[in-house]
Residue frames as a rotation matrix with the C-alpha (Angstrom) as fourth column:
MET 1
0.349 -0.330 -0.877 -6.88
-0.073 0.923 -0.377 182.02
0.934 0.196 0.298 1.20
ILE 2
0.974 -0.078 0.212 -5.97
-0.203 0.107 0.973 180.49
-0.099 -0.991 0.089 4.55
ASN 3
0.025 -0.999 0.034 -2.36
-0.999 -0.025 0.026 180.00
-0.025 -0.035 -0.999 5.50
PRO 4
0.190 0.041 -0.981 -1.39
-0.409 0.912 -0.041 176.41
0.893 0.409 0.190 4.61
ARG 5
-0.659 -0.477 -0.581 -0.03
0.345 0.495 -0.798 175.97
0.668 -0.726 -0.161 8.16
VAL 6
0.277 0.837 0.472 -2.99
-0.322 -0.382 0.866 176.03
0.906 -0.391 0.164 10.57
GLU 7
-0.824 -0.549 0.140 -2.22
-0.262 0.150 -0.953 176.09
0.503 -0.822 -0.267 14.28
ALA 8
-0.517 0.625 -0.585 -4.44
0.761 0.649 0.021 174.37
0.392 -0.434 -0.811 16.85
TRP 9
-0.636 0.266 -0.724 -5.25
0.440 -0.647 -0.623 177.67
-0.634 -0.715 0.294 18.58
GLN 10
-0.874 0.315 -0.369 -6.79
-0.482 -0.650 0.587 178.98
-0.055 0.692 0.720 15.33
LEU 11
-0.489 0.715 -0.500 -9.31
0.082 0.608 0.789 176.14
0.868 0.345 -0.356 15.36
ILE 12
-0.449 0.278 -0.849 -9.92
0.884 0.279 -0.376 176.31
0.132 -0.919 -0.371 19.11
GLU 13
-0.615 0.143 -0.776 -10.52
0.295 -0.870 -0.394 180.08
-0.731 -0.471 0.493 19.08
GLY 14
0.379 0.830 0.410 -12.56
0.703 0.030 -0.711 180.05
-0.602 0.557 -0.572 15.87
ASP 15
-0.180 -0.583 -0.792 -9.99
-0.108 -0.789 0.605 182.14
-0.978 0.195 0.080 14.02
LEU 16
-0.990 -0.138 0.015 -10.90
-0.011 0.189 0.982 180.52
-0.139 0.972 -0.188 10.70
GLN 17
-0.360 0.913 -0.193 -14.26
-0.843 -0.407 -0.351 181.12
-0.399 0.037 0.916 9.09
ALA 18
0.555 0.784 0.279 -16.31
-0.644 0.617 -0.452 177.88
-0.526 0.072 0.847 8.85
PRO 19
-0.412 -0.766 -0.493 -13.53
-0.911 0.331 0.247 175.49
-0.026 0.551 -0.834 7.84
GLN 20
0.768 0.467 -0.440 -14.22
-0.497 0.866 0.052 171.97
0.405 0.179 0.897 6.63
LEU 21
-0.037 -0.769 0.638 -12.23
-0.932 0.256 0.255 169.76
-0.360 -0.585 -0.727 8.99
VAL 22
0.710 0.198 -0.676 -11.13
-0.540 0.769 -0.342 166.57
0.452 0.608 0.652 7.24
ASP 23
0.283 -0.557 0.780 -9.57
-0.741 0.390 0.547 163.82
-0.609 -0.733 -0.303 9.35
LEU 24
0.248 -0.302 -0.920 -7.31
-0.877 0.334 -0.346 161.66
0.412 0.893 -0.182 7.18
ARG 25
-0.676 -0.515 0.528 -6.72
-0.709 0.650 -0.273 158.95
-0.203 -0.559 -0.804 9.78
GLY 26
-0.797 0.351 -0.492 -8.32
0.044 0.845 0.533 155.54
0.603 0.403 -0.689 9.55
ALA 27
0.123 0.987 0.104 -11.77
-0.185 -0.080 0.979 154.76
0.975 -0.140 0.173 10.90
ASP 28
0.360 -0.012 -0.933 -10.48
0.781 0.550 0.294 153.25
0.510 -0.835 0.208 14.16
ALA 29
-0.676 -0.675 -0.295 -8.33
0.733 -0.579 -0.357 156.28
0.070 -0.458 0.886 15.04
PHE 30
-0.666 0.513 0.542 -11.19
-0.186 -0.817 0.545 158.62
0.723 0.262 0.640 14.12
ALA 31
0.344 0.873 -0.344 -13.63
0.118 0.323 0.939 156.72
0.931 -0.364 0.008 16.34
ARG 32
0.012 -0.418 -0.908 -11.24
0.955 0.275 -0.114 156.85
0.297 -0.866 0.403 19.32
GLY 33
0.214 0.091 -0.973 -11.14
0.588 -0.807 0.054 160.64
-0.780 -0.584 -0.226 19.20
HIS 34
-0.337 -0.261 0.905 -11.51
0.904 -0.359 0.233 163.43
0.264 0.896 0.357 16.66
ILE 35
-0.974 0.006 -0.226 -12.08
0.053 -0.966 -0.252 167.16
-0.220 -0.257 0.941 16.58
PRO 36
-0.168 0.986 0.014 -15.80
0.452 0.089 -0.888 167.93
-0.876 -0.143 -0.461 16.87
GLY 37
0.559 0.515 -0.650 -17.30
-0.334 -0.578 -0.744 168.61
-0.759 0.633 -0.151 13.45
ALA 38
-0.453 -0.792 -0.410 -14.54
-0.757 0.098 0.646 166.82
-0.471 0.603 -0.644 11.53
MET 39
0.760 0.600 -0.250 -15.44
-0.638 0.615 -0.463 164.42
-0.124 0.511 0.851 8.75
SER 40
0.068 -0.702 0.709 -13.60
-0.152 0.695 0.703 161.15
-0.986 -0.155 -0.060 8.30
LEU 41
0.950 0.067 -0.304 -12.01
-0.309 0.103 -0.945 160.85
-0.032 0.992 0.118 4.87
PRO 42
0.596 -0.754 0.276 -8.99
0.287 0.521 0.804 158.55
-0.750 -0.400 0.527 5.06
TYR 43
-0.073 -0.804 -0.591 -5.77
-0.437 -0.507 0.743 159.57
-0.897 0.312 -0.314 3.33
GLU 44
-0.791 -0.322 0.519 -6.08
0.209 0.656 0.725 156.83
-0.574 0.683 -0.452 0.72
GLN 45
-0.104 0.876 0.471 -9.54
0.957 0.217 -0.193 158.07
-0.271 0.431 -0.861 -0.33
LEU 46
0.059 0.190 -0.980 -9.16
0.247 -0.954 -0.170 161.85
-0.967 -0.232 -0.103 -0.38
GLN 47
-0.764 -0.425 -0.485 -7.88
-0.301 -0.430 0.851 162.22
-0.571 0.797 0.200 -3.93
ALA 48
-0.870 0.466 0.162 -10.66
0.432 0.561 0.706 160.06
0.239 0.684 -0.689 -5.35
GLU 49
-0.048 0.955 -0.294 -13.44
0.987 0.092 0.136 161.66
0.156 -0.283 -0.946 -3.26
ALA 50
-0.737 -0.316 -0.597 -12.41
0.492 -0.857 -0.153 165.33
-0.463 -0.406 0.787 -2.96
GLU 51
-0.919 0.380 0.100 -14.72
-0.163 -0.601 0.783 166.59
0.358 0.703 0.614 -5.70
ALA 52
-0.168 0.923 -0.347 -17.74
0.288 0.382 0.878 164.78
0.943 0.048 -0.330 -4.28
ARG 53
0.270 0.295 -0.917 -17.17
0.897 0.269 0.351 165.53
0.350 -0.917 -0.192 -0.57
LEU 54
-0.412 -0.511 -0.755 -15.47
0.754 -0.656 0.032 168.94
-0.511 -0.556 0.655 -0.31
HIS 55
0.735 0.668 0.113 -16.99
0.647 -0.642 -0.412 172.36
-0.202 0.376 -0.904 -0.99
ARG 56
-0.102 -0.828 0.551 -14.71
0.908 -0.304 -0.289 174.67
0.407 0.471 0.783 -2.95
GLY 57
0.250 0.301 0.920 -16.30
0.114 -0.953 0.281 177.75
0.962 0.035 -0.272 -1.38
ARG 58
0.936 0.058 0.348 -15.13
-0.334 -0.167 0.928 176.91
0.112 -0.984 -0.137 2.16
PRO 59
-0.018 -0.999 0.033 -11.59
-0.936 0.006 -0.351 176.50
0.351 -0.037 -0.936 3.49
VAL 60
0.805 0.152 -0.573 -10.42
-0.058 0.982 0.180 172.94
0.590 -0.112 0.800 4.09
VAL 61
0.080 -0.788 0.611 -8.21
-0.992 -0.125 -0.031 171.98
0.101 -0.603 -0.791 7.04
LEU 62
0.452 -0.024 -0.891 -6.69
-0.221 0.965 -0.138 168.51
0.864 0.259 0.431 6.84
LEU 63
0.330 -0.280 0.902 -5.84
-0.937 0.015 0.348 166.59
-0.111 -0.960 -0.257 10.01
ASP 64
0.465 -0.201 -0.862 -3.73
-0.139 0.945 -0.296 163.48
0.874 0.258 0.412 10.48
GLY 65
0.718 -0.172 -0.674 -1.63
0.650 0.512 0.562 161.90
0.248 -0.842 0.479 13.19
GLY 66
0.127 -0.808 -0.575 1.45
0.799 -0.260 0.542 164.11
-0.588 -0.529 0.613 12.91
GLY 67
0.399 0.154 -0.904 0.94
-0.129 -0.967 -0.222 166.62
-0.908 0.205 -0.365 10.09
ALA 68
-0.596 -0.788 -0.157 3.15
-0.256 0.001 0.967 165.28
-0.761 0.616 -0.202 7.27
ARG 69
-0.688 0.382 0.617 0.53
0.698 0.581 0.419 163.46
-0.198 0.719 -0.666 5.21
ALA 70
0.416 0.862 -0.289 -1.97
0.752 -0.505 -0.424 166.27
-0.511 -0.041 -0.858 5.73
ALA 71
0.073 -0.482 -0.873 0.62
-0.238 -0.859 0.454 168.80
-0.968 0.175 -0.177 4.50
GLU 72
-0.864 -0.419 0.280 1.18
0.104 0.396 0.912 166.72
-0.493 0.817 -0.298 1.38
LEU 73
-0.371 0.802 0.469 -2.53
0.928 0.329 0.172 166.54
-0.017 0.499 -0.867 0.55
ALA 74
0.400 0.446 -0.801 -3.16
0.434 -0.862 -0.264 170.20
-0.808 -0.242 -0.538 1.43
LEU 75
-0.463 -0.647 -0.606 -0.64
-0.335 -0.506 0.795 171.10
-0.821 0.571 0.018 -1.28
TRP 76
-0.871 0.191 0.453 -2.37
0.468 0.606 0.643 168.71
-0.152 0.772 -0.617 -3.68
LEU 77
0.123 0.990 -0.073 -5.75
0.940 -0.139 -0.310 170.38
-0.317 -0.031 -0.948 -2.95
ARG 78
0.208 -0.109 -0.972 -4.29
0.048 -0.992 0.121 173.90
-0.977 -0.071 -0.201 -3.31
GLN 79
-0.814 -0.569 -0.119 -2.91
-0.126 -0.027 0.992 172.96
-0.567 0.822 -0.049 -6.72
ARG 80
-0.691 0.643 0.330 -6.49
0.692 0.458 0.557 172.08
0.207 0.614 -0.762 -7.70
GLY 81
-0.488 0.439 0.754 -8.02
0.037 -0.853 0.520 175.35
0.872 0.282 0.400 -6.55
TYR 82
0.512 0.635 -0.579 -9.11
0.620 0.194 0.761 174.52
0.595 -0.748 -0.294 -3.00
ASP 83
0.200 -0.379 0.904 -8.42
-0.638 -0.751 -0.173 176.90
0.744 -0.542 -0.391 -0.12
ALA 84
0.817 0.115 -0.564 -6.63
0.165 0.892 0.421 174.21
0.552 -0.438 0.710 1.91
GLY 85
0.001 -0.825 0.565 -4.30
-0.842 -0.306 -0.444 173.94
0.539 -0.476 -0.695 4.87
TYR 86
0.212 -0.003 -0.977 -3.24
0.272 0.961 0.056 171.38
0.939 -0.277 0.204 7.44
LEU 87
0.955 0.141 0.260 -3.08
-0.218 -0.258 0.941 171.21
0.200 -0.956 -0.216 11.21
VAL 88
0.090 -0.995 0.042 0.57
-0.629 -0.089 -0.772 171.72
0.772 0.043 -0.634 12.20
GLY 89
-0.731 -0.471 0.494 1.69
-0.680 0.438 -0.588 168.72
0.060 -0.766 -0.640 14.27
GLY 90
-0.448 0.622 -0.642 -1.56
-0.125 0.668 0.734 166.89
0.886 0.408 -0.221 13.54
MET 91
0.612 0.789 -0.047 -3.64
-0.138 0.165 0.977 165.29
0.779 -0.592 0.209 16.23
ALA 92
0.107 -0.669 -0.736 -0.48
0.847 0.448 -0.285 164.64
0.520 -0.593 0.615 18.25
ARG 93
-0.879 -0.477 -0.006 -0.44
0.424 -0.775 -0.469 168.37
0.219 -0.415 0.883 19.10
TRP 94
-0.163 0.901 0.403 -4.20
0.022 -0.405 0.914 168.90
0.986 0.158 0.046 19.42
VAL 95
-0.955 -0.202 -0.218 -5.12
0.226 -0.016 -0.974 170.22
0.193 -0.979 0.061 22.87
GLY 96
-0.585 0.795 0.158 -8.79
-0.789 -0.604 0.117 170.98
0.189 -0.056 0.980 22.31
GLU 97
0.036 0.761 0.648 -11.98
-0.730 0.462 -0.503 169.04
-0.682 -0.455 0.572 22.81
LEU 98
-0.915 -0.266 -0.304 -12.42
-0.401 0.688 0.605 165.58
0.048 0.675 -0.736 21.28
SER 99
0.259 0.964 0.055 -15.48
-0.949 0.265 -0.170 163.68
-0.179 -0.008 0.984 20.16
GLN 100
-0.746 -0.463 0.479 -15.68
-0.387 0.886 0.255 159.91
-0.543 0.005 -0.840 19.99
GLY 101
0.184 0.787 0.589 -17.52
0.195 0.558 -0.807 157.56
-0.963 0.263 -0.051 17.68
ASP 102
-0.443 -0.396 0.804 -17.86
0.786 0.261 0.561 157.47
-0.432 0.880 0.196 13.94
GLN 103
0.499 0.646 0.578 -19.75
0.827 -0.555 -0.093 160.75
0.261 0.524 -0.811 13.47
């Protein structure tokens, strides 16, 4: 199991093994800039779509603007058997590369 609190350096240095990066922000914020490889799954949709979109065999790292909503949903996922954590400080503290657009 990953530590629920994931630091930016762990993602930048590849410290986690093949995590699923899930960006909980809205489509506009995601398009303006997101971590390369992250999927867009807005906060309001995660609970309804988790089973269909997330793989239980890989760790999940949730990302949001500041970390609070991602922490809440990481706990929700962990209670359902996912290996889940959240980016501490969210995208506000991200210092790595960003991709733009909706992919």
